[in-house]
C-alpha positions in Angstrom: 0.0 0.2 0.2 1.2 3.6 -0.8 2.0 6.6 0.9 -0.9 8.4 -1.5 -4.0 5.3 -0.9 -2.9 5.9 2.8 -4.1 9.5 2.9 -7.0 8.8 0.7 -8.3 6.1 1.8 -8.1 8.0 5.7 -9.5 11.6 3.6 -12.7 8.7 2.3 -12.9 7.3 5.8 -13.9 10.4 7.5 -15.5 12.3 4.7 -17.4 10.0 1.6 -16.5 12.5 -0.9 -15.3 11.6 -4.1 -13.2 14.2 -5.4 -9.5 15.8 -3.1 -7.3 18.7 -4.3 -3.9 17.1 -6.6 -1.7 19.9 -5.1 -3.2 18.9 -1.3 -2.5 15.6 -1.8 0.8 16.0 -3.3 2.5 17.8 -0.5 0.7 16.1 2.7 1.9 12.6 0.1 5.1 14.3 -0.2 8.6 12.9 -2.7 6.5 9.5 -3.8 3.3 11.2 -4.6 4.3 10.8 -8.7 5.2 7.3 -8.0 2.5 6.5 -6.0 -0.7 8.1 -7.7 0.8 6.7 -11.4 0.3 3.0 -10.1 -3.1 4.3 -8.6 -4.3 5.2 -12.3 -2.6 2.3 -13.7 -5.2 0.2 -11.7 -8.2 2.4 -11.9 -8.8 3.5 -8.5 -8.3 7.5 -9.5 -9.2 9.9 -12.1 -7.8 13.0 -12.5 -10.9 16.1 -13.0 -10.7 19.2 -13.1 -12.7 22.3 -10.5 -12.8 25.4 -9.6 -10.0 25.7 -7.6 -7.3 23.4 -9.8 -6.7 19.8 -10.1 -8.6 17.3 -8.5 -8.1 13.8 -7.9 -11.7 12.4 -8.6 -11.6 8.3 -6.5 -13.3 5.9 -9.1 -14.1 2.0 -8.3 -14.9 2.9 -4.8 -15.8 -0.9 -4.2 -11.8 -1.0 -4.5 -10.5 1.1 -1.6 -12.4 -0.7 0.8 
């Protein structure tokens, strides 16, 4: 389990909201973010989408997150 997955899973369990700021996630996770995000995209667990204040990470296939 990578750091970005752990971070997003924790956020999901707290809020049940499927959209999270890409820039804040990158800031909170740190150096491993770039590799982690590629891994999660390959597993079709996330996809980037545009938001009002920048890019968001959209959690998809929510059943894979539990």
